[in-house]
Structures are given as structure tokens and as C-alpha cells.
N, C-alpha and C positions, 0 to 999 in steps of 0.2 A: 691237245690244243690248249687246255686250261693253263698249263705251265708256260706255253709260248705266249698266250695272251697276257699273263701276269708278269712275265720276266723278260720279254723280248727287248732286243734281239738276244738270241742264245746260240752258242756253238753246240754242235752235236754232243761234244764231251760234257759241257755244262748241263745240257738237257738230260743226258743219260744219268748224271749224278743226281739230279733232282728227281727223275722218274724212279730211280732205284733207292732213294733215301728212306722210303717207308714200305718197301716191298720185302717180303720174306724170301721170295725167289726172284733175284734180279733178272732183268731182260738183258740181252746181249747188244753190243754195239750194232751188229748186223741187223738184228730185229728192228732196232730204232731207225737205222738208215732206211730200211725197207718202208717203214711207216712214213718217214719224212718224205721219201720219194713219192709215195702214193698221195700224200697230202699236197705236195708240190704239183703233181700231175693234175689233181682235181682243182687246183687254183686256190687252195686254202693257205698255203705258205709260200714264201719266196726265200731264196738264199742269196746271200751276197755279203757285202762288208769287206773291209780291208784286212790286212794282216795275213797271217798264215792259215787261220781256220775260218771256214765259212760260217756265217751267222744266219740263223733262221728267224724270220719274222712273219707275223700273221698278215695275210692279205684280206681275209674276211674279218670284219669287225666282230667282236665277241657277242654282242646282243643278236646281231643278224645270224651268226653261226649257230648259236644256241637255239634260237627260235626255229631255224630251218631244220636242225637235227631233231628237235622235239616234234615238229609237225610230221616229219617223215616217220619217226618212231610211232607216233600216235596212229598214223595211217596204216603202217605195215603191221604193227603188233596188236592194235586195239580196234581195228576196223574204222578208224577215224573218230572213235568215241572218247571224249575227254573224261566222261564219267567212268568208263571202264578202266581207263588208265589210272585215274585217281583212286578208284576202288581197289585196284591191285596194290597200289602203294600203301594205302591205309590198312587193308586186310592182311597183307603179308608182312606187316611190321616195318615197312621201309620208310615210315614217317613217324617222327617223335610227337609226343603230346604238345610240346612247345611249337613245333612246326604246324600242327593241326590248329592251334590257337591263332597263329599268324595267318594261316590259310583262311580261317573263318573270318578274321578281320578284313583280309583282302577281298573275300567274296562279299561280305557285307558292304564294303565300300563300292563294289561294282554295281550294287543295286539290282542284280539279276539281268544285267545287260548281256547280250550275246556277242 
């Protein structure tokens, strides 16, 4: 979705090139088509456009999509606890010192609001 949000509309071929550009083991066109079909069924993307190749575009706005996915992840993987989720990121090395500093500023700006 990240690539579709950033570069839409995209043909499947263009999306496949972008997806595989930084992968050591590229995914196949069939795998990508399966994922695009699932996203379309769930209402996340739409296909259309003119010309010979179909183009895919996001239906769900980026911010709304990211927030929804994060809420679902937090609920399913961390029992709804933001603290548990953040603890996992910090303790497992998934967050850099710079990101921690930015997060600290963000939290300070919130003033402890829920």
C-alpha cells in the first residue's frame, strides 16, 4: 500500500518493479496479483485507467489506512496496549535513538492527553 499511496496510479508491472527494487528475493507477478486482488476485494484499492494496462489506485486514504492497521495490530498483538507495543519497539531495537528523541518530543507536546 505504501508504494501505491506514494506513486498512484500504478500498473501491476510498475508496482512489481518498485516492490522488487530493494528485495534480495523478488516476489512473482502472480504473488503481487494475488495481493492486489485481495486489497481490491477489501476495498483498499481500485483498478481502472485507460490504455492497455490496468492501473491501481488507493481507495483508502493513507492516514486512515495506517491508523486503522495500527489499531488492529495493537488490539490483536498487544492486547490493545500502546505501552506494550512501544515497549516491544524500543526493547527489541526496532526504534533508533533519533526516533526515540522525536517520540519524546511528540509525547511532551501531547501533555499526557489520552
